[in-house]
C-alpha positions as CSV (number, residue, x, y, z in Angstrom):
1,M,17.4,21.6,3.4
2,N,16.4,22.9,6.8
3,C,16.3,20.3,9.6
4,S,14.9,20.4,13.1
5,S,16.1,18.2,15.9
6,T,14.1,16.8,18.8
7,T,15.1,14.6,21.7
8,T,12.9,11.7,22.8
9,A,14.0,9.5,25.7
10,G,17.7,10.3,25.1
11,T,17.4,9.7,21.3
12,S,18.0,12.5,18.9
13,L,15.8,12.6,15.9
14,T,16.5,14.9,12.9
15,R,13.5,15.7,10.7
16,P,13.6,17.7,7.5
17,Q,11.3,20.7,7.4
18,V,9.2,20.5,4.3
19,S,7.9,23.7,2.7
20,L,4.5,23.1,1.3
21,T,3.2,25.4,-1.4
22,Q,-0.4,25.6,-2.5
23,R,-1.0,24.3,-6.0
24,K,-4.4,24.1,-7.7
25,I,-5.0,20.6,-8.8
26,P,-8.0,20.3,-11.2
27,L,-10.9,18.4,-9.8
28,M,-13.7,16.7,-11.8
29,T,-16.0,19.6,-10.8
30,D,-13.7,22.0,-12.7
31,F,-15.3,20.6,-15.9
32,V,-18.9,20.8,-14.7
33,G,-21.1,23.4,-16.3
34,T,-22.8,24.5,-19.5
35,W,-20.3,25.2,-22.3
36,D,-21.0,27.1,-25.5
37,A,-18.8,25.3,-28.0
38,T,-17.7,25.9,-31.6
39,L,-16.6,22.8,-33.5
40,T,-14.7,23.0,-36.7
41,T,-15.9,20.3,-39.0
42,P,-15.0,19.2,-42.5
43,I,-18.3,20.7,-43.7
44,G,-18.1,24.0,-41.7
45,I,-18.5,25.4,-38.2
46,M,-21.0,23.8,-35.8
47,Q,-22.4,25.4,-32.6
48,V,-22.9,22.9,-29.8
49,V,-23.8,23.2,-26.1
50,F,-22.1,20.8,-23.7
51,D,-23.9,20.3,-20.4
52,I,-21.3,18.5,-18.3
53,T,-22.5,17.0,-15.0
54,E,-20.9,15.1,-12.1
55,T,-22.9,12.5,-10.2
56,D,-21.3,10.4,-7.4
57,G,-17.9,11.0,-8.9
58,V,-18.8,10.2,-12.5
59,L,-18.7,12.8,-15.2
60,G,-21.3,12.7,-18.0
61,G,-23.9,15.0,-19.5
62,V,-25.4,15.9,-22.9
63,A,-24.2,17.6,-26.0
64,R,-26.8,19.5,-27.9
65,S,-26.9,21.0,-31.4
66,D,-29.7,22.2,-33.6
67,A,-29.9,18.7,-35.1
68,E,-29.8,16.4,-32.0
69,A,-28.9,15.8,-28.4
70,V,-26.5,13.0,-27.5
71,D,-25.0,11.6,-24.3
72,I,-21.5,12.4,-23.2
73,L,-20.0,8.9,-22.6
74,D,-16.9,7.4,-21.0
75,A,-15.8,10.8,-19.7
76,A,-12.4,10.7,-17.9
77,T,-10.1,13.4,-16.5
78,D,-6.3,13.7,-16.0
79,G,-5.4,17.0,-14.5
80,A,-6.8,19.7,-16.6
81,R,-7.5,17.3,-19.5
82,M,-10.9,15.6,-20.2
83,T,-11.7,13.0,-22.8
84,W,-15.1,11.6,-23.8
85,T,-17.1,9.9,-26.6
86,Q,-20.3,10.8,-28.3
87,H,-22.4,8.9,-30.8
88,V,-24.0,11.2,-33.4
89,T,-26.4,10.5,-36.2
90,T,-26.4,13.9,-37.9
91,P,-25.2,14.7,-40.5
92,M,-24.1,11.0,-40.6
93,R,-23.7,8.2,-38.0
94,L,-20.3,8.8,-36.4
95,T,-18.5,8.2,-33.1
96,L,-16.7,11.4,-31.9
97,K,-13.8,11.2,-29.5
98,F,-13.0,14.4,-27.7
99,D,-9.8,15.4,-26.0
100,V,-9.9,18.9,-24.4
101,T,-8.1,21.0,-21.8
102,V,-9.9,23.3,-19.4
103,E,-8.4,26.4,-17.9
104,G,-10.8,28.4,-15.9
105,D,-13.9,29.0,-18.1
106,E,-12.1,28.2,-21.3
107,M,-12.0,24.8,-23.1
108,T,-9.8,24.0,-26.0
109,G,-8.9,20.9,-27.8
110,S,-9.8,18.5,-30.6
111,Y,-12.1,15.7,-31.6
112,K,-11.8,12.9,-34.0
113,A,-14.8,11.7,-36.0
114,G,-14.2,8.3,-37.4
115,I,-12.0,8.3,-40.5
116,L,-12.3,12.1,-40.9
117,P,-9.4,14.4,-40.0
118,T,-9.0,15.7,-36.4
119,S,-10.9,18.9,-35.9
120,S,-10.8,21.7,-33.3
121,V,-13.2,22.5,-30.5
122,K,-13.2,25.7,-28.4
123,A,-15.8,26.5,-25.7
124,T,-16.6,29.0,-23.0
125,R,-18.4,28.1,-19.8
126,R,-21.6,30.0,-19.2
127,P,-21.8,32.0,-15.9
128,Q,-23.7,30.2,-13.2
């Protein structure tokens, strides 16, 4: 470790020199945007659009399919990871719990629909 010494009023102080490197830390805004998603379901592939928004530090938005539009609820982030819940009624009433990771304009992860098996989700953010 490199150190530097300074003298103040006859007292010698040794301070370590810290090397800071830049590192991209994901922000909530890294998740914001319109995402074209493909969900693998037990009954086939489903195309969904996630419109993820941030208002006053709170993430939310809407998920839209051909069948319905539902709110994105309880959204939370941890680094590049985002989780949220949706309550759908089509094809049946279910609570979906999403757990995804975002890298750039790509989203990958999974979701759990009630007692059904965990399924995959992949999405690409639309250009703004």
